N, CA, C and O atoms as CSV, one atom per row, in Angstrom:
chain,resi,resn,atom,element,x,y,z
A,1,MET,N,N,88.569,107.501,99.425
A,1,MET,CA,C,89.728,108.089,99.676
A,1,MET,C,C,90.501,106.847,99.854
A,1,MET,O,O,89.870,105.972,100.446
A,2,THR,N,N,91.752,106.525,99.482
A,2,THR,CA,C,92.397,105.400,100.189
A,2,THR,C,C,93.754,106.119,100.765
A,2,THR,O,O,94.165,107.251,100.513
A,3,SER,N,N,94.262,105.224,101.525
A,3,SER,CA,C,95.201,105.431,102.341
A,3,SER,C,C,96.700,104.911,101.905
A,3,SER,O,O,96.667,103.753,101.489
A,4,LYS,N,N,98.043,105.528,101.909
A,4,LYS,CA,C,98.935,105.006,101.904
A,4,LYS,C,C,99.342,104.000,103.033
A,4,LYS,O,O,100.241,103.188,102.812
A,5,ASN,N,N,98.748,104.036,104.146
A,5,ASN,CA,C,99.308,103.574,105.523
A,5,ASN,C,C,98.580,102.368,105.579
A,5,ASN,O,O,97.352,102.320,105.658
A,6,PRO,N,N,99.443,101.251,105.531
A,6,PRO,CA,C,98.666,99.725,105.610
A,6,PRO,C,C,97.957,99.538,106.948
A,6,PRO,O,O,97.234,98.541,106.972
A,7,GLN,N,N,97.990,100.197,107.968
A,7,GLN,CA,C,97.713,100.306,109.235
A,7,GLN,C,C,96.441,101.169,109.311
A,7,GLN,O,O,95.919,101.139,110.426
A,8,ALA,N,N,95.842,101.898,108.434
A,8,ALA,CA,C,94.866,102.619,108.553
A,8,ALA,C,C,93.654,102.126,109.212
A,8,ALA,O,O,93.002,102.805,110.005
A,9,LYS,N,N,93.331,100.771,108.818
A,9,LYS,CA,C,91.887,100.334,109.301
A,9,LYS,C,C,92.012,100.581,110.954
A,9,LYS,O,O,91.182,101.150,111.663
A,10,GLY,N,N,93.013,100.117,111.274
A,10,GLY,CA,C,93.524,100.178,112.841
A,10,GLY,C,C,93.224,101.430,113.449
A,10,GLY,O,O,92.548,101.625,114.459
A,11,LYS,N,N,93.963,102.485,112.520
A,11,LYS,CA,C,93.803,103.899,113.113
A,11,LYS,C,C,92.459,104.456,113.046
A,11,LYS,O,O,92.209,105.431,113.755
A,12,GLU,N,N,91.352,103.854,112.113
A,12,GLU,CA,C,90.209,104.486,112.145
A,12,GLU,C,C,89.163,103.973,113.303
A,12,GLU,O,O,88.229,104.657,113.722
A,13,LYS,N,N,89.492,102.634,113.749
A,13,LYS,CA,C,89.071,102.105,114.843
A,13,LYS,C,C,89.318,103.092,116.124
A,13,LYS,O,O,88.451,103.411,116.938
A,14,ASP,N,N,90.708,103.514,116.130
A,14,ASP,CA,C,90.940,104.373,117.219
A,14,ASP,C,C,90.480,105.649,117.465
A,14,ASP,O,O,90.272,106.126,118.581
A,15,LYS,N,N,90.289,106.319,116.150
A,15,LYS,CA,C,89.686,107.452,115.781
A,15,LYS,C,C,88.246,107.960,116.482
A,15,LYS,O,O,87.856,109.038,116.930
A,16,LYS,N,N,87.685,106.674,116.350
A,16,LYS,CA,C,86.084,106.719,116.972
A,16,LYS,C,C,86.166,107.177,118.290
A,16,LYS,O,O,85.272,107.933,118.668
A,17,GLN,N,N,87.164,106.835,119.156
A,17,GLN,CA,C,87.183,107.183,120.618
A,17,GLN,C,C,87.646,108.624,120.741
A,17,GLN,O,O,88.810,108.798,120.379
A,18,SER,N,N,86.999,109.684,121.167
A,18,SER,CA,C,87.765,110.748,121.037
A,18,SER,C,C,88.950,111.419,122.288
A,18,SER,O,O,89.697,112.396,122.214
A,19,SER,N,N,88.692,110.287,123.551
A,19,SER,CA,C,89.733,110.701,124.268
A,19,SER,C,C,90.002,109.395,124.919
A,19,SER,O,O,89.243,108.453,125.148
A,20,PHE,N,N,91.524,109.598,125.213
A,20,PHE,CA,C,92.117,108.337,126.090
A,20,PHE,C,C,92.926,108.889,127.154
A,20,PHE,O,O,93.480,109.988,127.155
A,21,THR,N,N,92.933,107.897,128.172
A,21,THR,CA,C,93.888,108.186,129.266
A,21,THR,C,C,95.092,107.144,129.338
A,21,THR,O,O,95.061,105.973,128.961
A,22,TYR,N,N,96.215,107.868,129.937
A,22,TYR,CA,C,97.335,107.312,129.844
A,22,TYR,C,C,97.960,107.243,131.201
A,22,TYR,O,O,97.704,108.081,132.066
A,23,ASN,N,N,98.885,106.112,131.409
A,23,ASN,CA,C,99.618,105.747,132.883
A,23,ASN,C,C,100.841,105.679,132.358
A,23,ASN,O,O,101.232,104.764,131.632
A,24,ALA,N,N,101.623,106.847,132.777
A,24,ALA,CA,C,103.012,106.735,132.142
A,24,ALA,C,C,103.862,105.807,132.805
A,24,ALA,O,O,103.820,106.173,133.979
A,25,ASP,N,N,104.555,104.890,132.735
A,25,ASP,CA,C,105.085,103.714,133.520
A,25,ASP,C,C,106.603,104.262,133.886
A,25,ASP,O,O,107.030,104.107,135.030
A,26,ARG,N,N,107.404,104.910,132.863
A,26,ARG,CA,C,108.650,104.948,133.003
A,26,ARG,C,C,109.216,105.818,132.235
A,26,ARG,O,O,108.577,105.938,131.189
A,27,VAL,N,N,110.317,106.615,132.298
A,27,VAL,CA,C,110.880,107.320,131.364
A,27,VAL,C,C,112.133,106.656,130.535
A,27,VAL,O,O,113.151,106.154,131.013
A,28,VAL,N,N,111.798,106.784,129.279
A,28,VAL,CA,C,112.525,105.954,128.264
A,28,VAL,C,C,113.889,106.630,128.005
A,28,VAL,O,O,114.941,105.991,128.046
A,29,GLY,N,N,113.835,107.770,127.774
A,29,GLY,CA,C,114.928,109.157,127.476
A,29,GLY,C,C,114.350,110.329,127.751
A,29,GLY,O,O,113.182,110.607,128.024
A,30,ASN,N,N,115.482,111.095,127.626
A,30,ASN,CA,C,115.078,112.574,127.581
A,30,ASN,C,C,116.201,113.531,126.853
A,30,ASN,O,O,117.324,113.115,126.568
A,31,GLY,N,N,115.760,114.826,126.599
A,31,GLY,CA,C,117.066,115.518,125.867
A,31,GLY,C,C,116.596,116.908,125.782
A,31,GLY,O,O,115.602,117.209,126.442
A,32,SER,N,N,117.202,117.834,125.026
A,32,SER,CA,C,116.894,119.152,125.083
A,32,SER,C,C,115.713,119.513,125.113
A,32,SER,O,O,115.300,120.279,125.984
A,33,PHE,N,N,114.783,118.909,123.944
A,33,PHE,CA,C,113.541,119.229,123.346
A,33,PHE,C,C,112.289,118.556,123.973
A,33,PHE,O,O,111.166,119.014,123.762
A,34,GLY,N,N,112.520,117.368,124.812
A,34,GLY,CA,C,111.690,116.791,125.489
A,34,GLY,C,C,111.922,115.541,126.249
A,34,GLY,O,O,113.095,115.210,126.420
A,35,VAL,N,N,110.881,114.722,126.780
A,35,VAL,CA,C,110.849,113.735,127.438
A,35,VAL,C,C,110.318,112.456,126.574
A,35,VAL,O,O,109.441,112.736,125.756
A,36,VAL,N,N,110.685,111.235,126.634
A,36,VAL,CA,C,110.019,110.086,126.198
A,36,VAL,C,C,109.365,109.113,127.203
A,36,VAL,O,O,110.201,108.702,128.007
A,37,PHE,N,N,108.128,108.620,127.402
A,37,PHE,CA,C,107.583,108.054,128.546
A,37,PHE,C,C,106.971,106.744,127.646
A,37,PHE,O,O,106.321,106.720,126.601
A,38,GLN,N,N,107.569,105.478,128.692
A,38,GLN,CA,C,106.683,104.211,127.913
A,38,GLN,C,C,105.475,104.561,128.846
A,38,GLN,O,O,105.573,105.169,129.912
A,39,ALA,N,N,104.393,104.116,128.321
A,39,ALA,CA,C,102.939,104.507,128.815
A,39,ALA,C,C,101.834,103.302,128.380
A,39,ALA,O,O,101.948,102.615,127.365
A,40,THR,N,N,100.941,103.216,129.187
A,40,THR,CA,C,99.906,102.482,128.817
A,40,THR,C,C,98.388,102.950,128.692
A,40,THR,O,O,97.726,103.509,129.566
A,41,VAL,N,N,98.075,102.671,127.683
A,41,VAL,CA,C,96.498,103.139,127.481
A,41,VAL,C,C,95.644,102.698,128.269
A,41,VAL,O,O,95.249,101.603,127.869
A,42,ASN,N,N,95.110,103.048,129.298
A,42,ASN,CA,C,94.244,102.796,130.123
A,42,ASN,C,C,92.859,102.159,129.480
A,42,ASN,O,O,92.150,101.516,130.256
A,43,GLU,N,N,92.558,102.260,128.504
A,43,GLU,CA,C,91.363,101.899,127.883
A,43,GLU,C,C,91.350,100.500,127.086
A,43,GLU,O,O,90.300,99.958,126.741
A,44,ASN,N,N,92.414,100.063,126.874
A,44,ASN,CA,C,93.070,98.897,126.145
A,44,ASN,C,C,94.169,98.390,126.421
A,44,ASN,O,O,94.569,97.600,125.566
A,45,SER,N,N,95.038,98.589,127.583
A,45,SER,CA,C,95.974,98.237,127.862
A,45,SER,C,C,97.340,98.321,126.879
A,45,SER,O,O,98.445,97.900,127.223
A,46,GLU,N,N,97.092,98.833,125.831
A,46,GLU,CA,C,98.049,98.975,124.813
A,46,GLU,C,C,99.365,99.652,125.235
A,46,GLU,O,O,99.292,100.602,126.014
A,47,GLN,N,N,100.593,99.227,124.770
A,47,GLN,CA,C,101.830,99.826,125.355
A,47,GLN,C,C,102.024,100.848,124.237
A,47,GLN,O,O,101.759,100.608,123.060
A,48,VAL,N,N,102.454,101.885,124.644
A,48,VAL,CA,C,102.799,103.513,123.623
A,48,VAL,C,C,103.791,103.975,124.093
A,48,VAL,O,O,104.095,103.689,125.251
A,49,ALA,N,N,104.491,104.728,123.408
A,49,ALA,CA,C,105.362,105.590,123.677
A,49,ALA,C,C,104.531,106.831,123.601
A,49,ALA,O,O,103.551,106.998,122.874
A,50,ILE,N,N,105.253,108.010,124.776
A,50,ILE,CA,C,104.578,109.127,124.735
A,50,ILE,C,C,105.930,110.109,124.813
A,50,ILE,O,O,106.873,110.009,125.597
A,51,LYS,N,N,105.687,111.250,123.576
A,51,LYS,CA,C,106.817,112.045,123.356
A,51,LYS,C,C,106.352,113.538,124.183
A,51,LYS,O,O,105.544,114.279,123.623
A,52,LYS,N,N,106.807,113.833,125.267
A,52,LYS,CA,C,106.388,115.180,125.643
A,52,LYS,C,C,107.599,116.423,125.289
A,52,LYS,O,O,108.712,116.567,125.795
A,53,VAL,N,N,107.012,117.110,124.389
A,53,VAL,CA,C,107.791,118.073,123.897
A,53,VAL,C,C,107.645,119.566,124.478
A,53,VAL,O,O,106.573,120.144,124.657
A,54,TYR,N,N,109.102,120.150,124.775
A,54,TYR,CA,C,109.029,121.118,125.179
A,54,TYR,C,C,108.590,122.383,123.973
A,54,TYR,O,O,109.122,122.360,122.863
A,55,GLN,N,N,107.854,123.160,124.243
A,55,GLN,CA,C,107.531,124.142,123.209
A,55,GLN,C,C,108.064,125.397,123.422
A,55,GLN,O,O,107.572,126.064,124.333
A,56,ASP,N,N,109.180,125.963,122.615
A,56,ASP,CA,C,109.812,127.193,122.860
A,56,ASP,C,C,109.526,128.161,121.700
A,56,ASP,O,O,110.004,127.763,120.638
A,57,LYS,N,N,109.006,129.085,121.647
A,57,LYS,CA,C,108.667,129.876,120.804
A,57,LYS,C,C,109.872,130.652,119.975
A,57,LYS,O,O,109.530,131.510,119.163
A,58,ARG,N,N,111.026,130.415,120.132
A,58,ARG,CA,C,112.151,130.631,119.537
A,58,ARG,C,C,112.028,129.746,118.176
A,58,ARG,O,O,112.041,130.291,117.072
A,59,TYR,N,N,111.883,128.074,118.372
A,59,TYR,CA,C,111.973,127.294,117.587
A,59,TYR,C,C,110.664,126.976,116.880
A,59,TYR,O,O,109.564,127.004,117.431
A,60,LYS,N,N,110.876,126.690,115.683
A,60,LYS,CA,C,109.678,126.138,114.942
A,60,LYS,C,C,109.590,124.512,114.840
A,60,LYS,O,O,110.107,123.997,113.849
A,61,ASN,N,N,109.071,123.818,115.644
A,61,ASN,CA,C,108.896,122.257,115.703
A,61,ASN,C,C,108.051,121.871,115.016
A,61,ASN,O,O,106.853,121.970,115.284
A,62,ARG,N,N,108.673,121.197,113.680
A,62,ARG,CA,C,107.789,120.541,112.725
A,62,ARG,C,C,107.642,119.068,112.568
A,62,ARG,O,O,107.078,118.381,111.716
A,63,GLU,N,N,108.447,118.736,113.852
A,63,GLU,CA,C,108.005,116.975,114.110
A,63,GLU,C,C,106.640,116.615,114.072
A,63,GLU,O,O,106.342,115.781,113.217
A,64,LEU,N,N,105.944,116.950,114.635
A,64,LEU,CA,C,104.332,116.742,114.706
A,64,LEU,C,C,104.084,116.609,113.121
A,64,LEU,O,O,104.065,115.505,112.578
A,65,GLN,N,N,103.908,117.741,112.463
A,65,GLN,CA,C,103.297,117.886,111.326
A,65,GLN,C,C,104.264,116.673,110.024
A,65,GLN,O,O,103.774,116.095,109.054
A,66,ILE,N,N,105.473,116.651,110.437
A,66,ILE,CA,C,105.981,115.562,109.632
A,66,ILE,C,C,105.513,113.781,110.144
A,66,ILE,O,O,105.402,112.851,109.345
A,67,MET,N,N,105.356,113.710,111.278
A,67,MET,CA,C,104.972,112.458,111.759
A,67,MET,C,C,103.616,111.996,111.382
A,67,MET,O,O,103.250,110.830,111.237
A,68,LYS,N,N,102.848,113.201,111.229
A,68,LYS,CA,C,101.183,112.715,110.813
A,68,LYS,C,C,101.362,112.471,109.573
A,68,LYS,O,O,100.435,111.816,109.097
A,69,GLU,N,N,102.496,112.833,108.576
A,69,GLU,CA,C,102.418,112.180,107.243
A,69,GLU,C,C,103.584,111.302,106.848
A,69,GLU,O,O,104.061,111.394,105.717
A,70,LEU,N,N,103.984,110.584,107.607
A,70,LEU,CA,C,105.346,109.742,107.630
A,70,LEU,C,C,104.472,108.259,108.062
A,70,LEU,O,O,103.668,108.100,108.981
A,71,TYR,N,N,105.024,107.143,106.900
A,71,TYR,CA,C,104.643,105.920,107.387
A,71,TYR,C,C,105.854,105.330,106.596
A,71,TYR,O,O,106.150,105.606,105.433
A,72,HIS,N,N,106.423,104.574,107.331
A,72,HIS,CA,C,107.636,103.726,106.768
A,72,HIS,C,C,107.830,102.455,108.009
A,72,HIS,O,O,107.694,102.638,109.219
A,73,PRO,N,N,108.093,101.468,107.497
A,73,PRO,CA,C,108.151,100.105,108.061
A,73,PRO,C,C,109.233,100.281,109.225
A,73,PRO,O,O,109.150,99.572,110.228
A,74,ASN,N,N,110.260,101.242,109.083
A,74,ASN,CA,C,111.211,101.406,110.274
A,74,ASN,C,C,111.134,102.642,111.145
A,74,ASN,O,O,112.020,103.222,111.774
A,75,VAL,N,N,109.652,102.928,110.998
A,75,VAL,CA,C,109.547,104.172,111.883
A,75,VAL,C,C,108.184,104.072,112.428
A,75,VAL,O,O,107.191,103.895,111.723
A,76,ILE,N,N,108.167,104.215,113.967
A,76,ILE,CA,C,106.864,104.282,114.567
A,76,ILE,C,C,105.746,105.288,114.343
A,76,ILE,O,O,105.806,106.511,114.468
A,77,THR,N,N,104.515,104.385,113.920
A,77,THR,CA,C,103.406,105.174,113.416
A,77,THR,C,C,102.696,105.964,114.647
A,77,THR,O,O,102.241,105.327,115.596
A,78,LEU,N,N,102.629,107.284,114.591
A,78,LEU,CA,C,102.046,108.198,115.455
A,78,LEU,C,C,100.429,108.077,115.326
A,78,LEU,O,O,99.761,108.291,114.314
A,79,LYS,N,N,99.970,107.678,116.616
A,79,LYS,CA,C,98.551,107.355,116.641
A,79,LYS,C,C,97.799,108.541,117.127
A,79,LYS,O,O,96.681,108.819,116.694
A,80,HIS,N,N,98.381,109.196,117.973
A,80,HIS,CA,C,97.565,110.353,118.652
A,80,HIS,C,C,98.394,111.457,118.962
A,80,HIS,O,O,99.564,111.215,119.258
A,81,ALA,N,N,97.943,112.776,118.943
A,81,ALA,CA,C,98.668,113.922,119.284
A,81,ALA,C,C,97.831,114.540,120.311
A,81,ALA,O,O,96.700,114.087,120.489
A,82,PHE,N,N,98.233,115.470,120.969
A,82,PHE,CA,C,97.378,116.349,122.122
A,82,PHE,C,C,98.290,117.363,122.560
A,82,PHE,O,O,99.505,117.204,122.677
A,83,TYR,N,N,97.572,118.542,122.826
A,83,TYR,CA,C,98.302,119.697,123.460
A,83,TYR,C,C,97.965,119.664,124.863
A,83,TYR,O,O,96.838,119.228,125.099
A,84,THR,N,N,98.860,120.116,126.131
A,84,THR,CA,C,98.227,120.262,127.154
A,84,THR,C,C,98.751,121.686,127.607
A,84,THR,O,O,98.327,122.200,128.642
């Protein structure tokens, strides 16, 4: 199976590890639907952004579904998603 994502090889490497731990360094922004943090992946010191989305049953949030399918040079690539 081929991928349209040019970074797919790097993502396959990340998928081998089943869990990651993060250190939230600072708040980058916030709004009505969530907060974005700048964070560091403890296992490899990579800098990432974490978007904590407030789940409200009154709204259907399709952002995660869209981000999983979206590959564009001007948009940050989704690396991991998790629910807490």
